[in-house]
Residue frames as qw, qx, qy, qz and C-alpha x, y, z in Angstrom:
[[0.661, 0.237, -0.707, -0.083, 51.85, 30.99, -28.53],
 [0.736, -0.498, 0.297, -0.350, 51.27, 28.29, -25.95],
 [0.377, -0.477, 0.793, 0.045, 53.12, 25.11, -25.14],
 [0.676, 0.239, 0.697, 0.017, 51.07, 23.03, -27.61],
 [0.512, 0.833, -0.009, -0.210, 51.65, 25.32, -30.57],
 [0.795, -0.114, 0.359, 0.476, 54.34, 24.30, -32.95],
 [0.104, 0.850, -0.194, -0.478, 56.54, 26.53, -35.06],
 [0.879, 0.453, 0.064, 0.135, 57.64, 25.79, -38.61],
 [0.589, -0.533, 0.276, 0.541, 61.44, 25.63, -38.78],
 [0.296, -0.079, 0.568, 0.764, 61.39, 26.19, -42.56],
 [0.410, 0.345, -0.019, -0.844, 59.13, 28.19, -44.78],
 [0.693, 0.359, 0.614, -0.117, 56.36, 26.44, -46.71],
 [0.102, -0.366, 0.547, 0.746, 57.35, 26.28, -50.48],
 [0.081, -0.213, -0.822, -0.522, 54.26, 24.76, -51.99],
 [0.434, -0.198, -0.014, -0.879, 50.51, 25.44, -51.81],
 [0.711, -0.172, -0.647, -0.215, 49.54, 21.99, -50.52],
 [0.626, -0.624, 0.241, -0.401, 48.52, 21.36, -46.94],
 [0.081, 0.386, -0.900, 0.187, 50.69, 18.94, -44.96],
 [0.867, -0.155, -0.130, -0.455, 48.90, 15.57, -44.61],
 [0.287, -0.521, 0.782, -0.187, 50.22, 13.08, -42.20],
 [0.797, 0.138, 0.537, -0.238, 48.20, 10.30, -43.94],
 [0.140, -0.204, 0.747, 0.617, 49.06, 8.37, -46.96],
 [0.074, -0.437, -0.795, -0.414, 46.05, 8.64, -49.40],
 [0.314, -0.645, -0.267, -0.644, 42.85, 10.16, -48.14],
 [0.105, -0.359, 0.613, -0.696, 42.49, 11.12, -44.60],
 [0.012, -0.269, -0.943, 0.195, 40.22, 8.96, -42.33],
 [0.244, 0.521, 0.356, -0.736, 37.72, 11.83, -42.34],
 [0.396, 0.432, -0.411, -0.698, 37.64, 12.07, -46.12],
 [0.215, 0.064, -0.947, -0.231, 37.45, 8.28, -46.53],
 [0.060, 0.376, 0.841, -0.384, 34.44, 8.28, -44.33],
 [0.251, 0.670, 0.334, -0.613, 32.59, 11.46, -45.28],
 [0.563, 0.380, 0.547, 0.490, 33.87, 11.57, -48.87],
 [0.004, -0.841, -0.104, 0.530, 34.18, 15.50, -48.73],
 [0.165, -0.384, 0.586, 0.694, 36.61, 15.49, -51.74],
 [0.147, 0.363, 0.840, 0.375, 33.77, 13.90, -53.80],
 [0.023, 0.821, 0.529, -0.212, 31.25, 16.34, -52.60],
 [0.136, -0.761, 0.132, 0.621, 33.62, 19.24, -53.30],
 [0.213, -0.149, 0.712, 0.652, 34.10, 17.94, -56.93],
 [0.240, 0.531, 0.801, 0.138, 30.43, 18.18, -57.82],
 [0.097, 0.830, 0.238, -0.496, 30.23, 21.90, -58.30],
 [0.484, 0.102, 0.529, 0.689, 30.56, 22.79, -61.97],
 [0.193, 0.693, 0.221, -0.659, 29.35, 26.34, -62.66],
 [0.588, 0.492, 0.532, 0.359, 28.23, 26.96, -66.27],
 [0.229, 0.869, 0.126, 0.419, 28.80, 30.71, -66.18],
 [0.419, 0.250, -0.357, 0.797, 30.93, 33.36, -64.52],
 [0.412, -0.704, -0.210, -0.539, 28.07, 34.67, -62.48],
 [0.019, 0.497, -0.628, 0.599, 29.29, 35.48, -58.88],
 [0.604, -0.211, 0.454, -0.621, 26.33, 33.80, -57.17],
 [0.812, 0.168, -0.468, -0.305, 26.27, 30.51, -59.29],
 [0.442, 0.240, -0.822, 0.269, 28.55, 28.66, -56.99],
 [0.249, -0.072, 0.607, -0.751, 26.39, 29.48, -53.92],
 [0.743, 0.103, -0.025, -0.661, 23.39, 28.49, -55.70],
 [0.708, 0.220, -0.660, -0.123, 24.94, 25.10, -56.64],
 [0.207, 0.147, -0.812, 0.526, 26.19, 24.43, -53.12],
 [0.442, -0.003, 0.382, -0.811, 22.85, 25.45, -51.61],
 [0.782, 0.164, -0.240, -0.552, 20.80, 23.37, -53.95],
 [0.637, 0.213, -0.737, 0.076, 23.06, 20.33, -53.48],
 [0.015, 0.142, -0.746, 0.651, 22.80, 20.66, -49.67],
 [0.613, 0.050, 0.179, -0.767, 19.05, 20.88, -49.89],
 [0.787, 0.205, -0.513, -0.274, 19.09, 17.57, -51.99],
 [0.402, 0.194, -0.814, 0.370, 21.07, 15.96, -49.27],
 [0.290, -0.038, 0.581, -0.760, 18.66, 17.08, -46.57],
 [0.773, 0.118, -0.123, -0.611, 15.73, 15.69, -48.63],
 [0.675, 0.174, -0.715, -0.048, 17.59, 12.40, -48.78],
 [0.125, 0.145, -0.756, 0.626, 18.02, 12.41, -45.05],
 [0.537, 0.028, 0.284, -0.794, 14.35, 13.22, -44.40],
 [0.796, 0.168, -0.423, -0.399, 13.33, 10.30, -46.87],
 [0.466, 0.206, -0.813, 0.281, 15.75, 7.99, -44.85],
 [0.163, -0.044, 0.654, -0.737, 14.11, 8.99, -41.51],
 [0.695, 0.095, 0.009, -0.713, 10.56, 8.40, -43.08],
 [0.760, 0.203, -0.585, -0.196, 11.59, 5.05, -44.23],
 [0.228, 0.131, -0.823, 0.503, 13.04, 4.12, -40.83],
 [0.440, -0.002, 0.405, -0.802, 9.69, 5.23, -39.36],
 [0.755, 0.172, -0.300, -0.558, 7.82, 3.05, -41.79],
 [0.577, 0.178, -0.789, 0.117, 9.99, -0.04, -41.00],
 [0.005, 0.090, -0.729, 0.679, 9.52, 0.70, -37.18],
 [0.569, 0.040, 0.146, -0.808, 5.79, 0.97, -37.62],
 [0.745, 0.204, -0.559, -0.301, 5.66, -2.23, -39.53],
 [0.516, 0.056, -0.775, 0.362, 7.34, -3.91, -36.43],
 [0.490, -0.749, -0.409, -0.178, 4.94, -2.09, -34.08],
 [0.588, -0.265, -0.275, 0.713, 7.82, -0.16, -32.62],
 [0.010, -0.934, -0.324, -0.151, 6.08, 3.16, -31.93],
 [0.436, -0.808, 0.094, 0.384, 9.03, 4.68, -30.07],
 [0.533, -0.187, 0.496, 0.660, 11.48, 4.12, -32.87],
 [0.262, 0.599, 0.562, 0.506, 9.02, 5.32, -35.52],
 [0.177, -0.946, -0.270, 0.022, 8.29, 8.39, -33.40],
 [0.529, -0.607, 0.252, 0.536, 12.00, 9.13, -32.87],
 [0.499, 0.132, 0.553, 0.654, 12.58, 8.86, -36.58],
 [0.143, 0.769, 0.499, 0.372, 9.77, 11.31, -37.39],
 [0.316, -0.916, -0.091, 0.229, 10.79, 13.73, -34.76],
 [0.524, -0.351, 0.412, 0.658, 14.49, 13.70, -36.27],
 [0.366, 0.426, 0.589, 0.581, 12.98, 14.29, -39.77],
 [0.066, -0.915, -0.390, -0.078, 11.06, 17.28, -38.45],
 [0.424, -0.790, 0.074, 0.438, 14.21, 18.93, -37.16],
 [0.596, 0.046, 0.469, 0.650, 15.87, 18.86, -40.47]]
């Protein structure tokens, strides 16, 4: 333990994490992780189905990001902004 570590003075009696925010945390309000985590609904008891759903959904999000970058490049090219277009295309290639 170091000086910045705190110790619980009483045992935890519930299964819910302590949240110092009222409502959603600033992170969840921005990223909407709770929404993303609510989208997996396996149809069977197959052990790999959850992994399949999460992987497939992540791939769909990556495709959305690539399309976003291509649209950004298209707009930049229409404005003759070759640097911004190239930057967007390079970013899309890294995905």
